[in-house]
N, C-alpha and C positions, 0 to 999 in steps of 0.2 A: 437228141431229145426225146427217143422214142418214150422212155418213162413219164417224162413230163408229159406229152401229149395224151397219154393213157390217163393220168391224173387228170388233165382237164375234162377228159370225157366221162369221168367218172365223178368228179366231186360234187358238182352241183345238183345231182341228182340224188346224193348221199342222204338219207333221212335223218332223223334226231339220232345222236349217239346215246345208246341206253346201256345200262348196266355197268358203267366205268366211272362213275362218280362225278361226272359233269351234268349239271342241272341242264333241264330242257327248258328252252325260252321258247314263247310264242311266237317271236320275230326277232331278229337281228336288231340289236339296240334294247330290246326289253330286259328286265330284270325280275327274278323272283324275289318276293321280299324277303329279305334277311339273308338271302343264299350268298351274296358276295364274299369271298374269303379275302380278307385284307392282307396285303404283302407290302413289303417296303422296298424301295430302291436301295443300292449301296449308298455308302458315304462318299463325300467328294474327296478328291485328294489322294487316292490309294494307286499303288502301283501295279501293273499288270502282273498278274500270277504268272509262274513259269510253264503253266499248261500240263498236258496237252489240252488244245481248244478241241472240245466235242460239238460237233455240228449235226443236226438232225436235218435230213433236206433230200428232196427228190433226186433221183440218179441223173447225172449229168446236167445239173442246173446251176452251175457256177465253174468258171473257166479254171482248169488246173493251174495255168500260169498265175494267176491271182492268188491261187492258195498257197502256191511255191513261193510267189514273191512276199507274202505275208509271213510265211514260215522263216524267210531269211531275216526280214526286217526287224522281227520281233524274237528271233531266237528261239521258236517254239515249234512243236509238231502239231498238226491239224489232223484230227480223225473225224471222218465222215460216216453217219450210219444212215442208209436211205430207208424210204418208205415209198409206198406205189400208190398209196389213196389217202385223201383227207381223214377218212374215219380211222384207217390203220395208225395214222400219227396221232389223232386225238387218244384212241385207246392205249396206245403203248406209252404215252406221257403220262396218262391219267392213272395206268396201273403201275408205274414205275418200271416197266420191262426194258426201258432204255435209260441211258444217263446221257444227258446233253446239256450242254450250256446255252446252245442257241437252237431255237425252231427257226430254221432258215425260211420257210416258205409258208406262211400262215394265209390261208383264204379268209378274205374280209369278212364273209358271212359266218366264219367259225372263231373269230377272235372274242367274241364276247363269250362263249362258251369255254375259251380257255381263260378270260379273265375270271368269270364266275366260279370256275373250278380251282381258282388260285394256282393255275399251271404256268403262268408267265408273271414276271414282275414289272414294276414300273420302272422305267428306263431314266436314269441321271443322266439328263442333257449335257450337263459340264465335261461330259467324257466325249460328247457327239459335237465337235464345232462344225463338222462337215453337214449337219442337218441344216444348215444355212443353204445349201445347195438344193435342197427338194422342192420340187414343184408347190406352189402354194396351196393347191387344193389338198395335199396331204400334210400340211402343216398341223391341219384341224380336221380329219377325216371323218366320214359319216360313221364309221364302223368302231372309231376308236377317239372319242374327243380329245382335243389337244395333243393327239399323237404320243397318249402316254404310256401305252406299252408297247408300241411299234413304230418302226419306220418303213416306208414303202421299199420294195425290192425291184419290182419290174412292172412294166404295163403291158397290156395286149389288149386288142378290141376285136370286133366281130363284123364281117361284111362278106363280100363276094370275091373271091379269086378266079381269074379266068384267062385264057389265052387272047392276046391282042391281035394275033394272027388270023383269028376265026371270028371273034365277035369286035365289033367297032368300039372301042373305048366310049366313044359320044353315045352310042347307043345304050351302053351299060349305065352311064351319067344320067340318062334321060328317063331311062325305064326303072332304075333302082332294083328292088326286089322283085318288081314283074319281070325282069330280064332272066331270073331262074324259073317262074312260073311259066314263061313263054318260051323255055329253051327246047321245044320239042324237035327242032332241026338236028339237035345234038342229044338225042334219046339215047340213054345208055351211059353218055359221056357227063353226067350231071351228078354231084354228090352234095349230102348235107351232113353237118357235124353228127357223129355219134354221141349226142349229149341233149339228153331230153329238155333241159331248161333253155338252151342256147335255140333249138329248133323251134320251140313253141314262142319263144321271145320273137323270132323272125316272123312266124305266122301272125303274132300281134302287131308288129311294126307292120307287115303288109297289109293289115287290114286297117292303118292309120291308127292304132291304139299305141299307148305309151307305158300301161301297166304291164310290166312284163312278170310281176308276181302274183297276178290275179290268182284267187283260188275259188272263183265264181266257176260253179261247173258247167254252166251256160256258155261261158266265155271260152273255157277250155273246148268244149265239144265244137264250138264254132270255128277255133283255130284247128283242131283237129280234121274238120271237114275240108277246111282251106287247104290244109298239107297233103290230104288225100287227094285233091285235085291236082296239087302239083306233082306229087308223086307218081300218078298214074300216067300223066301228061309225058313226063321225061323220063320215066323209069330210073327214077333219083335212088343212087347207092347212099347206104348209112356208113359212113366210115370217118376216119381220121388221117386219111392218107393224102389230102390234096398238097401237101408239101412236096411229096414226089410224084403224085399222080399228074397234078398242072404242068411242071416242067418237062416231064415225060412225054405229055400228049395223052394219056390214058383219059384224062378227065379235062373238059373244055371250060367248065363252069362250074363253081363250088361255093357252098357257105364255107367260109374257114376263118381261121384268126390270122391277125396281121402278122404275127411273128412267123407263122408257116411261109407266108411269101418272102419274108426276107431270108430265111434259112434256104427256100426253094432257088432263089437267087444265088446265093453264095455257095449252096453244096449240091444241089441235083439236078441242074442243067445238063443235058446231053453235051459232050464236048462239041464245040463250035457254035453252039445255040446262044445267043446274045439274049440278055436278061429283057430286053425290050419286049418280048413276047408274053411277058408276065404283067398282069394289072390287077389293082385292087380298088374296089368301091366300097364306101361305107355310107350309111344315112348321114344327114345333118346332126349338129349338136342338138342334144335334147331328145333326139329319136336313136341314138347309138350307143350300143353297148361296150362299155369300157372297163376292163377289170384289171385287178392288180393282185400280187402278192406282197406280203409283208413280212419283215422279220423281226425277232424279239428275243430276250433273254428269260431263260427258265427260271422258274422260282428256286429251285434246287441246283442251280449253277454252281460248281464248283470253282469255276473261274470267271465270275461276272464282269471283273474289270476287263480282263482279256477278250471276253465276248464284245465288250461295249467298244474295244479298241478295233476289233474285226469289223463291227458295223461301221464306224466310223471310216475304217478303210475303204469299205464298199461304196461309201459316200462320198469319197473323194473322186474328182472328176476323172482324171486319169485313168484312175483303176476300174471305174464303172464304164468307161469307153472301152478298156480291155476286154472286159466280161461281156458287153454287148457284143464285141466283134466275133465271140466264140458262141454264145447262146443264143442270139438272135432275138431275145427280149429286151426291150427298151427300159434303161434304167429311169426311175422316176425322179430325174433331175432337169432343173431349169435348163442347163446348156443344151441337152439332149434333143434340141427342136430338129424339125425336118432339115431346115437349111444346113443345119450344123453336120446332122450325120450323113447327110447326102455329100456336103461339100469335104468331109473326110473320107470318101468313099465307103462308108459303110453300107448305105442302101442306094440303090440306083434312083436316079432322079424319076424314072417313071412309077416307082413305088412310094413316091411321096407322101400319099394317103394312108400308108401304112403306120405313119408316125401322128398320132392324136395332136391337136393344136391345143393350147391352154384352156381355150373356150370348150372344146370337145370333152376334154378331161374333167372340168369343172361340172358340165351338164351332163356327164356320162351316166348311163342307166346301169344301174347293177341289180344283181341277184342277193335276195334276201332269204333267210331261212323261211319253210313253209309251214314246218310243224308236220306232225304224222299223217293227220287227215289230207292236208294239201300235198304231200308226197304220194299218197297212195292215189289221189286223183291224177296227177300226172304220169305214175307209173302205169296205171290201167290206159291212160290214152296214149302213151308212148308204146305200150304192147300191140295196141290195134294199129299203130301207124307202121312200125317196123315188122309187124307179121303179115302186112300187106291186105288186113280186114277192111 
């Protein structure tokens, strides 16, 4: 999952995509007058094409066993072309540099650009009976009304990962983000995400704010001051290595993604170390960053019926469970509750908080596009934070 982590570290700080024919929007969900390129979905009742099915995705972001099973069931071949960042994906799709039937992992704040640029087509849901399995929030998501162009692929959230054999979980629960600011006893064993927006969102939440998309210079400066205080007190590292550093004991407490703790428990604990040494805390609903990726069919898909069959395949509960067992990123399906995945042995009981509840998903905070001026403000502040200034 290294490539996926690197994408997450880069994606939300990417500014507006310029020079590739995708309109620049002032905010996610906004619309430039007259700019929308109208596309139509496919007709009902068509048979799947013979393939190959061409997928555009991050490396290692779908279980090879799921791909192999789909190939066997439909008698087709699947070809996967990979990309390393959100901007790279947008540029290649817009320029026609890649031929794809499916954009496998669209970041919500970029979907509107894909729609406005005419790069994805409306989904004919008569081919998606398994859409009924989707978490209610994503039946009509904020980034794609009525899920016209996309269905959710995975969910992940942001909180604190830590070693329970060094910090009492009750202490982390009581202190919340303060547990990171006050971790001077573990100086040098603390990290925050190498992700501008995530780190500043954490500072806003630490200060009691919930607008994680602010472009007010005074608000950003105040967050930077708060982050400097934390950085200097605990000698915080900036990386995306918590998935291995926490289980290996290099890091004691870190701002991290929920999926990284799930992967840490499954793959990175030293032999003989029990998963109970791992803990994850997150803020309450309404103050909790919950993100997702979505999947859609490209406008120029040569095999759109097969593409929809594949999406429906991923929305099957059994296939989604198989995929989760390998990726560690939670499918956005109603069945995948904390009790269910823990009962199936996919997540240790002590990491129950890695699985957002329905309320937390509904009230989850999300990142929106800021525009070039907003991106410039955050880039300048991030440079100061990471340089030690």
